[in-house]
SERO-4910 file (N, C-alpha, C, O; in steps of 0.05 Angstrom, whole numbers):
BEGIN
 pado doro    nc1    nc2    nc3   cac1   cac2   cac3    cc1    cc2    cc3    oc1    oc2    oc3
  Met    A   2680  -1495  -1823   2681  -1509  -1796   2697  -1536  -1804   2693  -1548  -1825
  Ser    A   2716  -1542  -1784   2733  -1565  -1789   2718  -1593  -1783   2697  -1594  -1771
  Lys    A   2729  -1611  -1793   2715  -1639  -1790   2715  -1646  -1762   2695  -1658  -1754
  His    A   2736  -1639  -1745   2736  -1645  -1717   2717  -1630  -1702   2706  -1641  -1682
  Asn    A   2710  -1604  -1709   2689  -1591  -1694   2661  -1600  -1701   2643  -1599  -1685
  Arg    A   2658  -1608  -1725   2636  -1620  -1734   2627  -1642  -1718   2605  -1642  -1707
  Glu    A   2643  -1662  -1716   2640  -1686  -1703   2633  -1684  -1674   2617  -1699  -1662
  Glu    A   2647  -1662  -1662   2644  -1656  -1634   2613  -1647  -1630   2599  -1655  -1612
  Arg    A   2607  -1629  -1649   2578  -1616  -1645   2558  -1639  -1650   2537  -1639  -1638
  Ile    A   2563  -1657  -1667   2541  -1678  -1670   2541  -1694  -1647   2520  -1704  -1640
  Ala    A   2565  -1700  -1634   2565  -1717  -1610   2548  -1702  -1587   2534  -1715  -1571
  Arg    A   2550  -1677  -1585   2537  -1664  -1564   2506  -1664  -1568   2491  -1666  -1549
  Leu    A   2498  -1662  -1593   2468  -1661  -1601   2457  -1690  -1595   2434  -1694  -1585
  Tyr    A   2473  -1710  -1601   2466  -1738  -1599   2464  -1743  -1567   2446  -1759  -1559
  Ala    A   2480  -1732  -1549   2479  -1736  -1523   2453  -1721  -1514   2437  -1733  -1500
  Ala    A   2449  -1697  -1521   2425  -1684  -1511   2399  -1699  -1518   2380  -1699  -1502
  Ser    A   2399  -1710  -1543   2376  -1725  -1551   2372  -1748  -1536   2349  -1755  -1530
  Glu    A   2393  -1761  -1528   2391  -1785  -1513   2381  -1781  -1486   2364  -1796  -1476
  Gln    A   2392  -1760  -1475   2383  -1749  -1446   2355  -1743  -1444   2341  -1749  -1425
  Lys    A   2345  -1729  -1466   2316  -1722  -1468   2300  -1748  -1470   2280  -1751  -1456
  Arg    A   2309  -1767  -1486   2294  -1793  -1490   2292  -1808  -1463   2271  -1820  -1455
  Gln    A   2317  -1808  -1448   2314  -1822  -1423   2297  -1809  -1400   2286  -1822  -1382
  Asp    A   2294  -1780  -1404   2279  -1765  -1385   2248  -1771  -1392   2231  -1775  -1374
  Thr    A   2243  -1771  -1416   2216  -1777  -1425   2208  -1804  -1418   2185  -1808  -1409
  Leu    A   2226  -1825  -1422   2218  -1852  -1412   2212  -1853  -1385   2191  -1864  -1377
  Thr    A   2231  -1841  -1367   2225  -1840  -1341   2199  -1828  -1332   2186  -1838  -1314
  Ala    A   2192  -1806  -1343   2167  -1791  -1336   2145  -1808  -1343   2124  -1807  -1329
  Thr    A   2146  -1824  -1364   2124  -1843  -1373   2123  -1864  -1354   2100  -1870  -1347
  Gln    A   2144  -1876  -1344   2145  -1900  -1325   2132  -1889  -1299   2118  -1905  -1287
  Lys    A   2136  -1865  -1290   2127  -1855  -1268   2095  -1848  -1269   2079  -1850  -1250
  Ala    A   2089  -1840  -1294   2059  -1835  -1296   2045  -1863  -1297   2023  -1865  -1286
  Ile    A   2057  -1885  -1311   2044  -1909  -1305   2038  -1920  -1280   2017  -1931  -1274
  Cys    A   2060  -1916  -1261   2060  -1926  -1233   2038  -1908  -1218   2024  -1919  -1201
  Arg    A   2037  -1882  -1224   2016  -1866  -1208   1986  -1877  -1216   1969  -1881  -1199
  Leu    A   1982  -1883  -1243   1958  -1892  -1249   1951  -1920  -1238   1928  -1927  -1233
  Gln    A   1972  -1936  -1234   1967  -1962  -1223   1962  -1957  -1193   1943  -1969  -1182
  Lys    A   1976  -1942  -1180   1972  -1935  -1150   1946  -1925  -1144   1935  -1935  -1124
  Glu    A   1933  -1905  -1160   1908  -1894  -1157   1886  -1910  -1167   1863  -1902  -1165
  Gly    A   1893  -1936  -1178   1872  -1950  -1189   1858  -1944  -1213   1836  -1955  -1218
  Lys    A   1870  -1925  -1230   1859  -1912  -1253   1863  -1934  -1276   1879  -1952  -1276
  Ser    A   1845  -1926  -1296   1848  -1941  -1323   1873  -1937  -1338   1881  -1914  -1341
  Ile    A   1887  -1956  -1347   1911  -1952  -1358   1907  -1957  -1389   1902  -1979  -1398
  Thr    A   1910  -1933  -1406   1907  -1935  -1437   1928  -1920  -1446   1944  -1910  -1430
  Phe    A   1931  -1918  -1474   1951  -1901  -1485   1946  -1873  -1480   1964  -1858  -1473
  Lys    A   1919  -1866  -1484   1908  -1839  -1478   1915  -1831  -1450   1928  -1810  -1447
  Ser    A   1909  -1846  -1432   1912  -1837  -1400   1943  -1837  -1394   1952  -1821  -1378
  Val    A   1956  -1853  -1406   1987  -1854  -1399   1998  -1827  -1412   2013  -1813  -1399
  Ala    A   1990  -1821  -1438   2001  -1800  -1451   1992  -1772  -1439   2008  -1753  -1438
  Arg    A   1968  -1771  -1428   1958  -1747  -1414   1973  -1745  -1385   1981  -1723  -1376
  Glu    A   1976  -1764  -1374   1990  -1765  -1346   2018  -1757  -1350   2029  -1741  -1334
  Ala    A   2031  -1767  -1370   2063  -1762  -1375   2065  -1738  -1390   2088  -1729  -1392
  Gly    A   2046  -1726  -1402   2048  -1701  -1417   2064  -1707  -1443   2082  -1691  -1449
  Val    A   2058  -1728  -1457   2072  -1735  -1481   2046  -1742  -1500   2023  -1743  -1492
  Ser    A   2054  -1748  -1526   2034  -1755  -1545   2035  -1786  -1549   2055  -1800  -1547
  Thr    A   2009  -1795  -1557   2005  -1823  -1561   2026  -1835  -1579   2037  -1857  -1575
  Ser    A   2031  -1819  -1601   2048  -1827  -1621   2078  -1833  -1610   2093  -1850  -1620
  Tyr    A   2084  -1818  -1590   2109  -1821  -1577   2110  -1850  -1561   2130  -1863  -1562
  Leu    A   2087  -1858  -1548   2088  -1883  -1536   2089  -1904  -1554   2102  -1924  -1546
  Tyr    A   2078  -1903  -1579   2079  -1923  -1597   2106  -1925  -1611   2112  -1946  -1622
  Lys    A   2122  -1906  -1610   2148  -1903  -1619   2168  -1921  -1607   2187  -1929  -1621
  Tyr    A   2165  -1928  -1580   2182  -1944  -1565   2167  -1969  -1558   2145  -1970  -1546
  Ser    A   2182  -1992  -1568   2169  -2018  -1563   2163  -2028  -1537   2143  -2040  -1531
  Glu    A   2185  -2020  -1519   2184  -2028  -1490   2160  -2015  -1477   2146  -2029  -1462
  Leu    A   2154  -1991  -1483   2131  -1977  -1471   2106  -1985  -1484   2086  -1987  -1469
  Lys    A   2103  -1991  -1510   2080  -2000  -1523   2072  -2027  -1513   2048  -2032  -1509
  Glu    A   2092  -2047  -1508   2086  -2072  -1497   2077  -2070  -1467   2058  -2084  -1459
  Lys    A   2088  -2054  -1453   2080  -2052  -1424   2054  -2041  -1419   2039  -2049  -1401
  Ile    A   2047  -2019  -1436   2019  -2008  -1432   1999  -2028  -1442   1978  -2032  -1429
  Ser    A   2003  -2041  -1465   1986  -2062  -1475   1979  -2084  -1456   1956  -2092  -1453
  Lys    A   2000  -2094  -1443   2001  -2118  -1424   1981  -2106  -1399   1962  -2119  -1391
  Leu    A   1990  -2082  -1388   1973  -2074  -1364   1944  -2067  -1374   1926  -2069  -1357
  Arg    A   1938  -2061  -1395   1911  -2054  -1406   1894  -2082  -1407   1871  -2083  -1399
  Glu    A   1909  -2104  -1417   1894  -2127  -1418   1893  -2140  -1392   1874  -2155  -1387
  Glu    A   1911  -2137  -1374   1908  -2146  -1346   1885  -2135  -1334   1869  -2150  -1323
  Gln    A   1881  -2109  -1335   1858  -2096  -1322   1831  -2105  -1335   1811  -2107  -1321
  Lys    A   1830  -2110  -1360   1809  -2122  -1372   1803  -2149  -1362   1779  -2156  -1358
  His    A   1823  -2165  -1358   1819  -2192  -1348   1810  -2191  -1321   1791  -2206  -1315
  Ile    A   1821  -2175  -1302   1812  -2172  -1276   1782  -2164  -1272   1767  -2174  -1255
  Gly    A   1775  -2145  -1293   1749  -2135  -1292   1741  -2112  -1273   1719  -2102  -1272
  Arg    A   1762  -2105  -1259   1757  -2085  -1238   1783  -2065  -1238   1804  -2071  -1248
  Leu    A   1778  -2044  -1226   1801  -2026  -1221   1815  -2034  -1196   1803  -2043  -1177
  Thr    A   1843  -2029  -1196   1856  -2034  -1171   1849  -2011  -1152   1851  -1988  -1158
  Ile    A   1841  -2020  -1127   1836  -2003  -1106   1863  -1995  -1091   1878  -2013  -1081
  Pro    A   1868  -1974  -1089   1893  -1963  -1076   1891  -1970  -1042   1870  -1968  -1029
  Val    A   1911  -1978  -1032   1913  -1985  -1002   1917  -1960   -988   1936  -1945   -993
  Met    A   1898  -1956   -969   1899  -1931   -952   1917  -1936   -927   1915  -1957   -915
  Ser    A   1934  -1916   -921   1952  -1916   -898   1937  -1915   -874   1913  -1907   -873
  Asp    A   1952  -1924   -851   1939  -1920   -824   1935  -1894   -816   1915  -1887   -804
  Asp    A   1954  -1876   -824   1955  -1846   -818   1932  -1833   -830   1919  -1817   -817
  Ser    A   1926  -1841   -856   1901  -1832   -869   1875  -1840   -855   1857  -1824   -851
  Lys    A   1874  -1866   -848   1850  -1874   -834   1847  -1863   -807   1824  -1860   -799
  Asn    A   1868  -1855   -792   1866  -1840   -769   1855  -1814   -769   1838  -1805   -754
  Arg    A   1866  -1800   -789   1859  -1772   -795   1828  -1771   -803   1814  -1752   -795
  Ile    A   1819  -1789   -818   1792  -1792   -827   1773  -1796   -801   1752  -1784   -797
  Val    A   1784  -1815   -786   1766  -1819   -760   1766  -1798   -742   1745  -1794   -729
  Glu    A   1787  -1783   -739   1786  -1759   -721   1771  -1736   -733   1760  -1721   -718
  His    A   1770  -1733   -758   1753  -1713   -773   1726  -1719   -768   1711  -1702   -759
  Leu    A   1716  -1748   -773   1689  -1754   -769   1679  -1751   -737   1656  -1744   -731
  Lys    A   1695  -1757   -720   1692  -1753   -693   1683  -1723   -686   1663  -1719   -673
  Arg    A   1699  -1704   -695   1697  -1677   -691   1670  -1667   -704   1655  -1651   -694
  Arg    A   1666  -1678   -728   1639  -1672   -742   1616  -1680   -727   1595  -1667   -726
  Ile    A   1618  -1703   -716   1596  -1714   -702   1592  -1696   -678   1569  -1688   -673
  Lys    A   1613  -1690   -663   1610  -1673   -638   1600  -1646   -645   1584  -1635   -629
  Asp    A   1606  -1633   -668   1596  -1610   -675   1565  -1611   -680   1548  -1595   -671
  Leu    A   1560  -1631   -694   1529  -1636   -701   1512  -1642   -676   1489  -1633   -675
  Glu    A   1523  -1655   -656   1509  -1658   -631   1504  -1633   -617   1482  -1630   -605
  Gln    A   1525  -1614   -618   1522  -1588   -606   1500  -1571   -621   1484  -1556   -609
  Glu    A   1500  -1575   -646   1481  -1560   -663   1453  -1570   -658   1434  -1555   -657
  Val    A   1451  -1598   -654   1424  -1608   -649   1414  -1598   -622   1390  -1592   -619
  Ile    A   1432  -1596   -601   1425  -1583   -575   1416  -1556   -575   1398  -1550   -560
  Gln    A   1430  -1538   -592   1422  -1511   -595   1396  -1508   -609   1379  -1492   -602
  Leu    A   1392  -1525   -630   1366  -1524   -643   1342  -1532   -627   1320  -1521   -630
  Arg    A   1348  -1552   -608   1326  -1560   -592   1318  -1537   -570   1295  -1533   -562
  Arg    A   1340  -1522   -562   1335  -1500   -542   1319  -1477   -560   1300  -1465   -550
  Ala    A   1328  -1473   -583   1315  -1450   -599   1287  -1459   -603   1268  -1442   -599
  Asn    A   1282  -1482   -610   1253  -1495   -614   1236  -1489   -590   1214  -1478   -594
  Glu    A   1245  -1496   -566   1233  -1493   -543   1226  -1462   -537   1204  -1455   -527
  Ser    A   1245  -1444   -542   1242  -1417   -540   1220  -1406   -558   1204  -1389   -550
  Leu    A   1220  -1417   -583   1200  -1407   -603   1173  -1417   -595   1153  -1403   -598
  Ala    A   1173  -1442   -585   1146  -1453   -577   1134  -1433   -554   1112  -1424   -555
  Gly    A   1152  -1428   -535   1142  -1409   -513   1132  -1381   -526   1110  -1371   -519
  Arg    A   1149  -1372   -544   1141  -1346   -555   1115  -1348   -569   1097  -1331   -567
  Ala    A   1114  -1370   -587   1085  -1374   -598   1063  -1375   -582   1042  -1366   -590
  Phe    A   1066  -1387   -555   1047  -1390   -537   1041  -1361   -526   1017  -1354   -522
  Glu    A   1058  -1346   -522   1056  -1318   -511   1041  -1301   -533   1021  -1288   -527
  Leu    A   1050  -1302   -560   1036  -1289   -579   1004  -1296   -583    987  -1280   -589
  Glu    A   1001  -1322   -577    973  -1330   -579    955  -1319   -558    932  -1313   -563
  Glu    A    969  -1317   -532    955  -1305   -509    952  -1275   -514    931  -1264   -507
  Asn    A    971  -1262   -526    970  -1232   -531    946  -1231   -552    928  -1215   -549
  Glu    A    946  -1246   -570    925  -1242   -591    895  -1247   -580    876  -1235   -589
  Asn    A    893  -1265   -560    868  -1268   -546    864  -1240   -528    843  -1228   -528
  Ala    A    882  -1234   -518    880  -1207   -500    869  -1185   -519    848  -1173   -514
  Val    A    884  -1181   -542    876  -1159   -559    848  -1162   -568    832  -1143   -570
  Asn    A    841  -1187   -573    810  -1190   -583    792  -1180   -558    773  -1165   -561
  Arg    A    799  -1188   -536    784  -1183   -512    780  -1152   -508    758  -1141   -505
  Phe    A    807  -1139   -510    806  -1111   -509    789  -1097   -533    775  -1077   -528
  Arg    A    791  -1107   -554    777  -1095   -575    748  -1095   -572    733  -1077   -581
  Lys    A    739  -1119   -560    710  -1120   -553    700  -1101   -535    679  -1088   -537
  Gln    A    719  -1098   -513    714  -1079   -491    713  -1051   -502    695  -1035   -495
  Asn    A    733  -1045   -519    736  -1018   -529    708  -1011   -546    698   -988   -544
  Glu    A    697  -1031   -562    675  -1027   -577    648  -1021   -558    630  -1005   -563
  Lys    A    651  -1036   -536    628  -1030   -515    632  -1003   -503    612   -988   -499
  Leu    A    658   -995   -497    660   -969   -483    653   -949   -504    640   -930   -496
  Ser    A    661   -951   -532    657   -929   -551    624   -927   -555    614   -905   -559
  Ser    A    611   -948   -555    580   -945   -554    570   -931   -530    552   -915   -532
  Glu    A    582   -936   -508    573   -922   -482    580   -894   -482    565   -877   -472
  Val    A    607   -887   -495    614   -858   -495    594   -844   -513    584   -822   -507
  Glu    A    588   -856   -536    568   -842   -557    541   -838   -543    528   -817   -546
  Arg    A    534   -859   -527    505   -855   -513    507   -833   -495    488   -817   -494
  Leu    A    530   -831   -480    533   -812   -460    535   -782   -471    525   -763   -460
  Ala    A    550   -781   -495    554   -755   -508    525   -747   -517    518   -723   -516
  Glu    A    509   -765   -527    481   -757   -535    467   -747   -511    454   -726   -511
  Gln    A    470   -761   -489    455   -753   -464    464   -726   -458    448   -707   -456
  Asn    A    491   -723   -455    502   -696   -449    492   -675   -467    486   -653   -457
  Thr    A    491   -678   -492    481   -660   -508    450   -653   -506    442   -630   -511
  Glu    A    436   -673   -497    408   -666   -490    405   -650   -464    389   -631   -461
  Leu    A    422   -659   -444    421   -643   -420    430   -614   -423    419   -596   -410
  Lys    A    451   -610   -441    460   -583   -445    437   -566   -460    434   -543   -454
  Asn    A    422   -578   -479    402   -564   -491    381   -557   -471    372   -534   -470
  Lys    A    372   -576   -455    354   -573   -434    363   -549   -413    347   -532   -405
  Leu    A    386   -551   -407    398   -528   -389    397   -504   -401    391   -484   -388
  Ala    A    404   -502   -429    405   -476   -443    375   -465   -442    370   -441   -435
  Arg    A    356   -482   -450    326   -473   -449    319   -462   -425    306   -442   -425
  Gln    A    327   -476   -400    319   -467   -377    335   -440   -369    322   -421   -358
  Thr    A    359   -438   -374    373   -413   -372    362   -393   -387    358   -371   -376
  Leu    A    354   -396   -412    341   -375   -428    316   -366   -417    310   -342   -418
  Lys    A    302   -384   -405    275   -375   -393    279   -358   -370    264   -339   -365
  Ser    A    302   -364   -352    305   -348   -328    325   -326   -333    336   -316   -314
  Thr    A    331   -318   -356    353   -296   -361    341   -273   -352    354   -258   -337
  Asn    A    315   -265   -359    304   -241   -351    301   -237   -321    305   -215   -311
  Lys    A    295   -258   -309    292   -260   -279    318   -251   -267    319   -232   -251
  Val    A    339   -266   -274    363   -266   -265    374   -237   -267    384   -225   -248
  Thr    A    370   -226   -293    381   -198   -299    370   -177   -283    384   -158   -274
  Ser    A    342   -181   -278    330   -162   -259    341   -159   -233    341   -137   -221
  Ile    A    351   -182   -221    361   -183   -193    387   -186   -189    398   -190   -168
  Lys    A    402   -182   -217    432   -189   -217    449   -171   -196    467   -181   -183
  His    A    442   -148   -194    457   -128   -178    447   -121   -150    460   -105   -136
  Lys    A    425   -133   -143    410   -127   -120    426   -138    -97    426   -126    -75
  Gly    A    440   -163   -102    455   -173    -78    482   -165    -77    496   -173    -58
  Val    A    494   -149    -96    521   -141    -93    527   -121    -68    513   -101    -63
  Ser    A    549   -128    -53    551   -115    -29    568    -88    -35    585    -86    -53
  Ile    A    562    -70    -20    578    -44    -27    598    -38     -3    590    -39     20
  Pro    A    623    -32     -9    644    -29     13    630     -9     33    615      9     25
  Glu    A    637    -14     58    628      3     78    639     34     79    625     52     88
  Ser    A    664     38     68    676     62     67    658     79     43    652    102     47
  Val    A    650     67     22    636     81      1    607     85     15    597    107     12
  Lys    A    595     67     28    568     74     39    568     97     58    549    113     60
  Val    A    590     99     73    590    123     89    596    149     75    587    170     84
  Glu    A    611    149     53    615    173     38    590    182     24    583    205     22
  Leu    A    576    160     13    551    167     -2    530    178     17    515    197     11
  Lys    A    529    165     43    510    173     61    515    203     69    495    217     73
  Lys    A    539    212     72    547    240     78    539    260     54    532    283     58
  Leu    A    540    249     29    533    264      7    502    263      0    492    277    -18
  Asp    A    488    247     17    460    242     13    451    233    -15    432    243    -27
  Ile    A    468    211    -25    463    199    -51    452    172    -46    463    156    -30
  Lys    A    432    166    -60    418    140    -58    431    120    -81    435    127   -104
  Ile    A    436     98    -71    448     78    -91    427     64   -110    411     48   -101
  Asn    A    429     72   -135    411     60   -154    425     36   -170    449     30   -165
  Ser    A    411     22   -188    423     -1   -202    447      7   -216    467     -7   -214
  Thr    A    448     28   -229    471     39   -246    495     43   -229    516     31   -235
  Leu    A    493     59   -209    514     66   -189    523     42   -175    547     40   -168
  Arg    A    504     22   -170    512     -4   -155    531    -19   -174    552    -29   -165
  Lys    A    523    -23   -199    537    -39   -220    566    -26   -224    587    -40   -225
  Leu    A    567      2   -226    593     14   -230    611      8   -206    634      0   -210
  Ile    A    600     13   -181    617      9   -156    627    -22   -156    650    -26   -150
  His    A    611    -41   -164    618    -69   -167    640    -73   -184    660    -86   -177
  Glu    A    636    -61   -209    657    -68   -231    683    -54   -230    703    -61   -244
  Asn    A    683    -34   -212    710    -17   -211    725    -22   -185    713    -31   -165
  Pro    A    753    -15   -185    765    -19   -161    758      2   -139    752     25   -146
  Leu    A    759     -4   -116    751     16    -92    766     40    -93    756     61    -86
  Glu    A    791     38   -103    808     66   -108    795     86   -126    792    109   -120
  Ile    A    788     73   -150    774     89   -170    747    101   -159    741    125   -164
  Val    A    733     87   -146    707     98   -136    711    118   -115    695    136   -114
  Leu    A    732    116    -98    736    134    -75    747    161    -88    740    183    -80
  Glu    A    765    157   -111    775    183   -124    751    195   -138    748    219   -136
  Ser    A    735    182   -150    710    193   -161    692    210   -140    681    231   -147
  Ile    A    691    199   -116    675    212    -95    691    239    -86    678    259    -78
  Asp    A    716    237    -89    731    261    -81    728    283   -102    727    307    -96
  Ala    A    728    274   -128    721    293   -151    695    304   -146    692    328   -150
  Leu    A    675    290   -138    648    299   -133    647    320   -109    634    341   -111
  Lys    A    661    314    -89    662    329    -68    677    358    -73    670    380    -64
  Tyr    A    698    354    -90    713    379   -101    694    396   -117    693    421   -113
  Ala    A    678    383   -136    660    400   -150    638    413   -136    630    435   -143
  Leu    A    626    397   -113    607    411    -96    619    433    -81    604    452    -76
  Asn    A    643    434    -72    656    454    -58    660    478    -75    660    500    -64
  Asn    A    663    476   -102    673    499   -119    652    506   -140    655    527   -152
  Asn    A    632    491   -144    614    499   -162    585    484   -155    584    465   -139
  Ser    A    565    492   -169    539    479   -165    537    456   -183    541    457   -207
  Val    A    529    434   -169    523    409   -182    498    401   -179    491    393   -156
  Thr    A    480    400   -201    451    396   -198    445    368   -194    424    362   -182
  Asn    A    461    350   -202    454    320   -202    478    307   -191    496    297   -206
  Pro    A    480    305   -164    506    293   -153    510    263   -159    533    253   -162
  Ser    A    486    248   -162    486    217   -168    495    216   -200    510    199   -209
  Gly    A    484    234   -215    492    232   -242    523    240   -248    538    227   -263
  Phe    A    530    259   -235    557    268   -234    576    243   -225    596    237   -238
  Leu    A    568    231   -202    586    209   -194    588    183   -213    608    169   -216
  Val    A    565    181   -224    563    158   -246    582    168   -267    599    151   -273
  Lys    A    585    190   -280    604    198   -298    634    196   -288    652    186   -301
  Ala    A    635    207   -263    663    208   -253    676    178   -250    699    173   -254
  Ile    A    660    162   -243    668    130   -242    672    121   -270    693    109   -276
  Lys    A    655    126   -287    656    115   -315    682    125   -326    697    109   -336
  Tyr    A    688    151   -326    707    164   -341    732    170   -324    750    186   -331
  Arg    A    733    157   -300    758    158   -282    766    187   -276    789    196   -279
  Trp    A    747    201   -268    751    231   -262    765    229   -234    759    213   -217
  Arg    A    784    250   -232    798    251   -209    796    281   -197    789    299   -212
  Glu    A    802    287   -173    801    314   -162    824    329   -175    847    323   -170
  Pro    A    817    350   -192    838    365   -205    851    385   -187    841    391   -165
  Glu    A    873    394   -197    892    415   -182    869    438   -174    849    444   -188
  Lys    A    875    449   -151    857    473   -144    862    496   -154    873    514   -140
  Thr    A    855    498   -179    859    525   -195    831    529   -207    813    512   -209
  Ser    A    829    554   -215    803    562   -227    799    548   -254    777    543   -263
  Gln    A    823    542   -266    819    525   -292    812    498   -288    797    488   -304
  Gly    A    820    484   -266    814    459   -259    786    457   -254    772    440   -266
  Ile    A    775    475   -237    746    476   -230    729    480   -256    708    468   -260
  Gln    A    738    498   -273    723    503   -299    722    478   -317    702    472   -329
  Asn    A    744    463   -317    744    440   -335    725    421   -325    710    410   -341
  Leu    A    725    415   -299    710    394   -285    678    403   -287    660    387   -290
  Gln    A    673    429   -284    645    437   -288    633    433   -316    610    425   -320
  Gln    A    652    441   -335    645    442   -361    640    413   -370    622    408   -386
  Asn    A    657    392   -358    654    365   -368    628    355   -357    617    336   -368
  His    A    618    366   -336    592    356   -324    570    366   -337    550    352   -340
  Glu    A    572    391   -346    549    404   -359    546    396   -389    524    394   -400
  Asp    A    570    393   -401    570    386   -431    577    356   -433    597    348   -421
  Glu    A    563    341   -446    570    312   -451    596    310   -465    599    320   -487
  Leu    A    616    295   -453    641    294   -467    641    271   -487    633    248   -481
  Val    A    651    278   -511    647    257   -532    676    247   -536    695    262   -541
  Phe    A    680    221   -533    709    208   -539    705    192   -565    684    184   -574
  Pro    A    731    189   -575    732    174   -599    723    145   -595    724    135   -573
  Leu    A    715    130   -618    708    105   -617    727     88   -604    751     90   -611
  Cys    A    720     70   -584    736     49   -571    754     65   -549    767     51   -534
  Phe    A    755     92   -549    773    104   -529    767     98   -502    785     89   -489
  Glu    A    743    101   -492    735     97   -464    743     68   -455    757     65   -435
  Glu    A    734     47   -470    740     20   -462    770     15   -459    779      1   -441
  Trp    A    784     26   -478    813     20   -479    828     40   -454    847     32   -440
  Phe    A    818     62   -453    831     79   -429    825     66   -403    843     66   -385
  Ile    A    802     54   -398    799     40   -369    815     19   -365    826     15   -344
  Lys    A    817      2   -390    836    -21   -387    865    -12   -382    879    -23   -366
  Ala    A    872      7   -394    902     17   -399    908     27   -367    928     19   -355
  Val    A    889     43   -357    894     52   -329    894     29   -308    912     29   -291
  Asp    A    875      9   -309    875    -12   -290    898    -31   -292    907    -43   -273
  Ser    A    910    -33   -319    933    -51   -319    960    -35   -314    981    -48   -314
  Gly    A    958    -10   -309    982      7   -303    998     11   -330   1022     16   -328
  Phe    A    987     10   -352   1002     16   -376   1004     47   -380   1025     57   -388
  Ile    A    983     61   -373    985     91   -373    979    101   -344    968     88   -327
  Ile    A    990    128   -342    982    142   -316    954    151   -315    942    159   -335
  Asn    A    943    149   -291    916    154   -288    912    185   -286    920    199   -267
  Glu    A    897    194   -308    891    222   -309    862    224   -318    851    206   -331
  Ser    A    848    248   -309    823    253   -317    823    256   -347    840    271   -357
  Pro    A    805    244   -362    801    247   -392    798    278   -398    807    289   -419
  Val    A    786    292   -379    779    321   -384    807    335   -387    810    353   -404
  Asp    A    826    329   -371    851    343   -372    870    336   -392    891    349   -395
  Leu    A    864    313   -409    883    303   -427    887    324   -448    868    335   -458
  Pro    A    912    330   -456    918    348   -480    913    334   -504    907    310   -504
  Lys    A    916    350   -528    911    337   -555    936    347   -572    949    367   -568
  Asn    A    939    329   -593    960    337   -610    949    352   -634    925    356   -633
  Thr    A    962    361   -653    952    377   -676    930    363   -692    914    376   -705
  Lys    A    929    335   -689    909    322   -704    882    315   -687    864    300   -694
  Gly    A    885    332   -662    860    326   -646    861    301   -632    840    294   -620
  Glu    A    882    287   -630    881    259   -615    891    266   -586    909    282   -581
  Phe    A    877    250   -567    886    253   -539    913    244   -536    921    225   -549
  Leu    A    927    258   -518    956    250   -511    956    238   -483    948    251   -464
  Val    A    967    212   -481    968    199   -454    997    195   -447   1014    198   -463
  Lys    A   1001    188   -421   1029    183   -410   1032    153   -407   1019    141   -390
  Val    A   1049    143   -424   1054    113   -418   1075    108   -401   1096    121   -404
  Asn    A   1073     88   -382   1094     83   -363   1120     69   -377   1126     46   -371
  His    A   1131     83   -393   1157     73   -406   1177     95   -404   1172    117   -414
  Pro    A   1199     91   -390   1218    113   -384   1229    121   -414   1229    104   -432
  Thr    A   1238    147   -417   1248    157   -441   1276    156   -436   1286    152   -414
  Ala    A   1292    160   -461   1321    160   -460   1332    187   -444   1354    187   -433
  Ser    A   1316    209   -443   1324    232   -429   1320    228   -399   1330    244   -384
  Gly    A   1307    209   -390   1307    202   -361   1278    209   -350   1274    208   -326
  Leu    A   1259    217   -366   1232    217   -357   1219    191   -353   1223    172   -368
  Pro    A   1202    189   -329   1190    164   -320   1167    155   -339   1156    134   -336
  Tyr    A   1161    173   -359   1138    165   -374   1143    175   -403   1161    191   -408
  Ser    A   1127    165   -421   1128    175   -448   1102    185   -460   1083    170   -463
  Gln    A   1101    208   -467   1075    218   -478   1071    216   -506   1088    225   -521
  Met    A   1048    205   -513   1042    200   -541   1013    198   -546    996    198   -527
  Ser    A   1006    196   -573    978    195   -578    965    168   -569    977    147   -572
  Trp    A    940    171   -559    928    147   -550    929    122   -568    933     99   -561
  Ile    A    924    131   -595    924    109   -615    949     96   -616    948     71   -618
  Lys    A    972    110   -615   1001     95   -617   1001     79   -593   1006     55   -595
  Ala    A    995     90   -571    997     77   -543    979     50   -545    989     29   -537
  Lys    A    956     51   -555    939     28   -558    951      6   -575    947    -18   -570
  Glu    A    966     16   -597    982     -3   -615   1003    -18   -598   1006    -43   -600
  Ile    A   1016     -3   -581   1038    -15   -569   1027    -34   -548   1037    -56   -544
  Met    A   1007    -25   -534    996    -44   -514    984    -67   -527    987    -88   -514
  Asp    A    972    -67   -550    963    -93   -563    986   -110   -573    985   -135   -575
  Phe    A   1007    -97   -580   1031   -112   -590   1045   -128   -563   1053   -151   -564
  Asp    A   1045   -112   -540   1055   -125   -518   1040   -150   -507   1051   -169   -496
  Lys    A   1014   -148   -512    999   -171   -505   1003   -195   -522    991   -216   -517
***
């Protein structure tokens, strides 16, 4: 490197160093002015912190050192910090802010007063409701006691009525069917056949539809015309009980009807009761039990009023299977 170049470089470094020194002094002076304007304490530490330099840097320059020392002594002599002067714009902004805040607080007070009034009314309603609940609770207790008393009284009356009913059961049973009216058409037919109406026959006539009774009378007439019947009244009782109908006018039909009367027909358990209900409800076709065929197991076959796929209006099946279907449909 030549001597000329070295001197030029040293000059540039010196100029840069001088510029940095001037910038630092300017920043320090501005920091001191800010501290004075804000009324803050002026010390070497506060000035160094505000200017972003070290305290040793401040001691390095005599003019800065003297100025800071002087200002520090002046603040100690005055004994108080300098209060910055507030501008008119700042005062106006503070006043406007305080006015708005006062207005907001006044509105909040009004709303709180209204809310308190509403809560006071609600509290009064709740108190009234609580009093009403207490009154209703007392009334409920009285009514519960009254209900218990009436229930006990009702139980006593029921027991008394049951005892009275039990005492008069035999009397009622003995005269139960005497007052049952007999249809006029049945009376006429029985009078023609010279059959007297006993208690058993009266009960059966009362418990069965008129159509069944008349069909049973026709079966009796048919039997009287085709064979000898020793006991017409007994024959009619069985005819009504077992739903006998006038068979086809063939020798086989006459023989079956006569045989059924002479020999007691024995039906399976529960068959009679189910057969009568099934006929009355229209579940099966009304046929005389005497004429019912049997399957290989010896079970009666009945005709259920369910059309078949082949077009028949009824389905013939065992009475046991028909009973299961009927129970399932219920």
